[in-house]
C-alpha positions in Angstrom: 20.8 -1.5 5.2 20.4 -3.4 8.0 16.0 -3.1 8.4 14.2 -4.2 5.5 11.8 -2.3 3.8 9.5 -1.8 0.8 7.5 0.1 -0.8 4.0 1.0 -2.0 2.5 3.0 -5.3 -0.7 3.8 -6.6 -1.8 2.8 -10.0 -1.1 6.6 -12.4 -4.2 7.9 -14.3 -2.2 10.0 -16.7 0.3 9.3 -19.6 2.3 12.0 -18.1 1.7 10.0 -14.5 2.7 6.6 -15.3 6.2 8.7 -16.8 6.9 9.7 -13.5 6.4 7.0 -11.7 8.6 5.0 -13.8 11.1 7.9 -13.3 10.4 8.0 -9.6 10.6 4.1 -8.9 14.0 3.9 -10.5 15.4 6.7 -7.9 13.8 4.5 -5.1 15.2 0.9 -6.4 18.7 2.5 -5.0 17.4 1.7 -1.9 16.7 -2.2 -2.4 13.4 -2.9 -1.3 12.4 -6.1 -0.7 8.9 -5.7 -2.8 7.3 -2.7 -4.0 3.1 -2.9 -4.2 0.4 -1.2 -6.5 -2.7 -0.1 -4.6 -6.0 -1.2 -5.6 -8.9 1.2 -6.2 -13.0 1.4 -4.3 -15.0 -2.3 -5.5 -11.3 -3.1 -8.0 -11.7 0.5 -10.2 -8.4 -0.1 -11.1 -8.2 -3.1 -11.6 -6.6 -2.6 -15.5 -3.8 -0.1 -13.8 -2.7 -2.0 -10.6 -1.8 -5.0 -12.9 -0.1 -2.9 -15.5 1.9 -1.4 -13.1 2.8 -4.4 -11.2 3.5 -6.2 -14.8 5.9 -3.0 -15.4 7.2 -3.7 -11.8 8.2 -7.0 -12.8 10.0 -6.5 -15.4 12.0 -3.8 -14.0 13.0 -6.7 -11.6 11.3 -6.1 -8.8 9.2 -8.2 -6.6 6.2 -7.2 -7.1 2.9 -7.4 -5.1 -0.6 -6.6 -5.9 -3.6 -5.2 -3.7 -6.2 -7.5 -3.9 -9.5 -6.9 -2.5 -13.1 -8.9 -2.5 -15.9 -6.3 -1.8 -18.2 -7.1 -4.6 -16.3 -10.0 -5.5 -17.4 -13.5 -6.5 -15.4 -17.2 -6.3 -14.8 -17.1 -10.0 -14.3 -13.7 -10.8 -11.3 -14.3 -8.1 -10.4 -17.6 -9.3 -9.9 -15.8 -12.6 -7.5 -13.0 -11.2 -5.7 -15.1 -9.1 -5.2 -17.2 -12.2 -4.2 -13.5 -14.4 -1.7 -12.5 -11.7 0.2 -16.3 -11.1 0.5 -16.5 -14.9 2.2 -12.7 -14.5 4.7 -14.4 -12.1 3.7 -12.3 -8.9 4.4 -14.2 -6.3 3.1 -11.7 -3.2 -0.7 -10.5 -2.7 -1.8 -7.4 -0.1 -5.3 -9.2 0.2 -8.0 -7.0 1.9 -11.8 -6.2 1.8 -11.6 -3.1 0.3 -13.2 -0.5 -0.3 -17.5 0.1 -1.4 -17.6 2.7 -4.5 -19.7 5.3 -3.7 -23.5 4.4 -4.2 -22.7 0.5 -4.6 -24.4 -1.4 -1.8 -23.1 -4.6 -0.2 -23.3 -8.4 -2.2 -20.8 -10.2 -3.5 -19.7 -13.7 -1.6 -16.6 -12.3 0.6 -17.6 -10.5 3.7 -14.4 -10.2 5.2 -10.9 -9.7 4.1 -10.0 -13.3 6.3 -12.4 -15.1 3.8 -10.6 -13.8 0.9 -7.4 -14.8 2.6 -9.1 -18.5 3.2 -10.0 -18.9 -0.4 -6.8 -17.8 -1.6 -4.9 -20.3 0.2 -7.8 -23.2 -1.1 -7.2 -22.5 -4.5 -3.9 -21.7 -4.6 -1.9 -23.5 -2.3 1.6 -21.8 -1.2 2.2 -19.6 -4.5 1.3 -16.5 -3.4 2.6 -15.1 -0.2 -0.1 -13.3 1.5 0.1 -9.7 3.1 -2.7 -8.2 5.5 -3.6 -5.1 6.6 -3.9 -4.3 10.3 -4.3 -1.0 12.3 -2.3 0.0 15.6 -5.0 2.3 15.9 -7.5 0.6 15.1 -9.9 0.4 12.4 -12.5 3.0 12.0 -15.8 0.8 11.5 -14.4 -1.3 14.4 -17.5 -1.6 17.1 -14.4 -2.1 19.8 -10.9 -2.3 20.2 -10.9 -6.0 20.6 -13.1 -6.4 18.2 -10.5 -5.2 15.4 -7.6 -7.0 17.4 -10.2 -10.3 17.2 -10.5 -9.4 13.6 -6.8 -9.2 12.6 -6.2 -12.5 14.5 -8.9 -14.5 12.1 -6.9 -13.0 9.2 -4.0 -14.5 10.2 -5.2 -17.4 10.7 -6.8 -18.0 7.4 -3.8 -18.1 6.1 -1.7 -14.1 6.2 2.2 -14.8 6.7 2.8 -11.2 7.1 1.1 -8.0 8.4 1.2 -4.5 7.2 -0.3 -1.7 9.2 -2.0 1.7 8.3 0.4 4.6 8.9 0.5 6.3 12.0 2.6 9.0 14.1 2.7 7.3 17.8 5.1 4.4 18.3 3.5 3.3 21.1 0.3 2.4 19.7 2.5 0.1 17.1 4.2 -1.3 20.0 1.2 -1.9 22.0 -0.4 -3.7 18.6 2.2 -6.1 18.9 2.0 -6.9 22.3 -1.3 -7.5 22.3 -1.3 -9.4 19.0 1.1 -11.7 20.4 -1.1 -12.3 23.6 -3.8 -13.4 20.9 -0.8 -15.8 19.9 -0.4 -13.9 16.3 3.5 -14.6 16.2 3.5 -13.2 12.1 5.7 -9.8 10.8 3.9 -6.9 11.7 5.2 -4.4 9.2 4.5 -0.9 10.2 3.2 1.3 7.7 4.9 4.7 7.0 3.5 8.2 5.6 5.7 10.9 4.9 4.8 14.8 5.3 4.8 16.5 2.6 1.5 18.6 2.5 -0.6 18.9 5.7 -3.9 19.4 3.8 -2.7 16.2 2.1 -1.9 14.3 5.8 -5.0 15.7 7.1 -7.4 15.0 4.2 -6.2 11.2 4.2 -5.9 11.0 7.6 -9.7 11.9 8.1 -11.2 9.4 5.4 -9.3 6.2 7.4 -9.1 7.3 10.6 -5.0 7.6 11.3 -4.5 9.4 14.3 -2.8 12.8 13.6 -1.3 13.9 17.4 -2.3 17.1 18.4 1.1 19.0 18.8 2.2 17.4 15.4 -1.7 19.5 14.1 -0.7 22.4 15.7 2.7 22.8 14.4 1.9 21.9 10.9 -1.3 24.7 10.8 1.2 27.1 12.3 2.9 26.9 9.2 0.4 27.5 6.9 1.4 27.1 2.9 5.1 27.0 3.8 6.2 23.9 1.8 9.9 23.7 3.0 8.9 24.7 6.4 6.3 21.4 6.3 9.0 19.6 4.4 11.7 19.9 6.9 9.4 19.6 9.6 7.9 16.6 8.1 11.4 14.7 7.5 12.7 14.9 10.9 9.5 13.5 12.6 9.1 10.9 10.4 12.7 10.0 10.5 12.5 9.8 14.5 9.4 7.5 14.1 11.3 5.5 11.9 14.1 5.7 14.5 12.1 4.5 17.5 10.5 1.6 15.2 14.1 0.2 14.2 15.2 0.6 18.0 11.9 -1.2 19.1 12.8 -3.9 17.1 9.8 -3.9 13.9 10.6 -6.5 11.1 10.7 -3.9 8.2 9.7 -0.6 7.2 6.6 0.1 4.6 6.6 3.3 2.8 3.6 5.0 1.6 5.2 6.8 -1.2 2.5 8.8 -2.4 4.6 8.4 -6.5 6.9 10.3 -5.3 10.6 9.5 -4.1 12.4 12.8 -2.6 10.9 12.0 1.2 10.7 8.6 1.1 14.9 8.6 -0.1 15.7 11.7 2.5 14.6 9.3 5.3 16.0 6.5 4.3 19.1 8.2 3.6 19.0 10.1 7.3 18.5 6.6 8.7 20.8 4.1 7.7 23.7 7.1 7.7 24.0 6.6 11.5 
């Protein structure tokens, strides 16, 4: 495999979900991922599940990255959680501001993800490799594209090692973002996030929530397929594999798959991509 990949999971909510995720991971490990990351709920609401899943992945012999958000958090609490992760053997973090839980006001001692990155570096030195998030199609809460780019540069200068993007379906948006970051003197690896298409309703819901753009031609094709899962799956595999081919050809440093705790689509995309 000539392009590093990484995989993202979310903490399961039920014993059945945990069993299904373990089976999916074992299948996906055949891709030899560089690491597997585990997401964090709004305001750290899934922290116990996140750390538990990270611990399982480490025990399975894989490098595991814990998502780590700071919204509403105190320095003492973050310090305590960093010590816990270090004791578990975690060597990689995905440092995020995070989303506020519904009905939760602002607060906490960290205003931006860059504050968290700086704090982690100050507290732990080089104990963790720090990944940060970025948005080729602009963060939905950004004041302007330039402000969003400057915020990304601030996170990087605070001590990030590499970045993972929000998912997208327009390769030009990614390449333009990398060029713009380079213009600002930001030269770390920017790994594109890849979301397989397996359900049109799920994709529309996620994309509306996070600000990811679904190109009109993709949206209309999916709408025309109605509730035909076989057609949606086949179309999604073609679209996302072609996107990955464009990214690889353009020099992307890796691919980060948002697996949604499923193995099938990510496996098939990678088999198509790396059998060529």
